[in-house]
N, C-alpha and C positions, 0 to 999 in steps of 0.2 A: 748095560749096569755095571757091573765090572769089573770091565776095561774104562768107565767112566770114573766109575771112584777110588782108582788105581791112576789113571792120568792127574787127576784132584790129589792123591795125595801126593805122588813127585809133583808136583809144583807147589807144595807146599813145605818141601825136604831141602836142606841141604843137601848134595851131594860129598861133599869130600869127609863132613865133618856128620851127616846121619841127624842132625836135631832140624824141628824146625826153621824153617828160615823165616827176615823179616816178614810175609806176607803172610803166614800162620802164625807170629808172633801179635800183629796188625787186628785177626780173626779173634783169635783166645786176647789180648787186654779187650776189645769192646766187650765180647763176652762173657768174663769175668768183671768187668766193671759192672755191666746188667746184674748179675748173676748178686757176685758183692751188696747193691745196697738194698736190692730184695730181700738181702739174709741180714742184713743188721754188720756187717764187716767190715775188717782191717782189705785194702789191698795195698801194697808198694810195688815198685818199680825202680829197678838197676841197669846201668850200660855198664858195662866191663870189656875194657882195652887192653888190649897185654900190650906192654912196655915195648919201646923199643923195637918192635916184629922189622922190621925196613932193613937193621941191622940183621938180621937174622938170615934175612934175607938177602941180602948183600954179601955178606961172609960165608950162607953155608948151603944156598943155591934157595931155589921154587918149593923140590920135593922134599927138603926138608925144611922150612915153614909152613909143609902142609901139614909134616906128621904135628909140629910143632900147638897149631888147631886143633889139629883131633885131642891131643895131650886135653888140651886148655876145655875143649866144649865136651869128655870127657868126665873130667876133673867137677868141670862143673854141674854133669847132668846126674853126676849122682848126691847133688844138694835136692835136685828134681824130685818131687810124691804127688799124690794127687792137688795138696796145694803152692806147688810151688812148677813153673814152665818155664822151662828156656831154651831160646834159640837162638843162632849166629844170625847179628843183625846185618850184619856185611863187611867184606872182609877181615881186619883180626879184632872186628867189635863182637858183643852176645848182648842179649837185651833175659836180664832174667826178669820173670810174674811173678808175687806171693799175695796167695788171697788167703786170711783170715792170721797174718802174724804183722806185729808192730814194724817200724822202721827198726828199732833196735834189735829185735829179734830175728829177723830181716835181715842186718849190718851182720849182726851175728854168724852167721852161717856163710854170708858170702865173704867174712875178714875169714872166718877157718878155708873155705875153698882157696880165700888168694895166700895164707902161711904154706899152705899142701904144697903149691906150686914153687911159689920159693923156696921152701926148703930142698927140696928137687932139685940133686946135679942130671940134669938132662945131656946125654952123649949123643954126638949124630953117629945113627950104627948106620952109614954110608961109609964113613974112615974114620972111626974112633975119637970124633975132635968134641971135645964138650963143648954144646953150647952157650956155657957163661950162667948164668942165673939168668932166668925164665919169670917175671915177674908180672901181675897185671894191675891197673887203675879200676875203680866203679866207683859212680854215685848211684844214687839211692834215693824216694824221694815217693811220699804218701800220695796215691794219687788222688781220693780226698781232700791232702790240703789244697788243692787248685780248684778254680771254676771246673776248668777245661782239660779233658784229655792229652791235650796239649801243650800246656804249660806247668803238666806234671812230667809229661817228657823232658820238656823243654830243660825245666829242674835236674834231674836226675842227671842227663846228658850236661849240666853246670856244674854242676858238682864234679863229675869225669871230670869235665876239664880244669878245676881245681884243684882235682886230688893231681892231676896228671901236672900242672906247675907247682902243687910245693909237693915239688920230691919223686911222683910215682909210688908204687906200690902200695898203698892206701885204697880202700873208701871209705868214701865224704855223701854224708847225710844232709843232703840237699839245705841251702843255709849256714849251715853247719861253715863257724870259722876257720881255715885250711890253716892258720897261721902263718909263717912268712912263705913271700914265693919264690922259687928259685928265677935265675937264668935260664934261657931255654938253651941247650946248648949244643 
């Protein structure tokens, strides 16, 4: 029994960051939706993507990119509590679930984490070379504002995409006007 539980736990963990993985995120979102609905609570979901991550890997190498992923994961995990769940969704993307938080309250917490990372000047310890500014963009949605879970996830993902298109290093709420879009470089 203990071995089975350990295997299940390992199957739902991202081994690089130590965060739950996409499988765990999907299970947690289903559970949180059910429990929040029963309790009459709000539920928000966000997607976060590290800006220009390919540049980090290309310039500094994949081990350095892995350290950036760990750093971002650790920073996001600091906003987690009994009402907030953070997972590595895949690649350089993370997902966050907030229960009993309005979109505005969840946005403030996520934006504070974004600012924390953007204000840091990270150094590649392997060769003492600065990484340059590491930032992330995000999109956040109220899960119950949509008829289905898939629509809420799509809304958060579209808000993330608009945050990227409108200059990066920002968090947009689903349905929010991003302002002028910029041409991709």
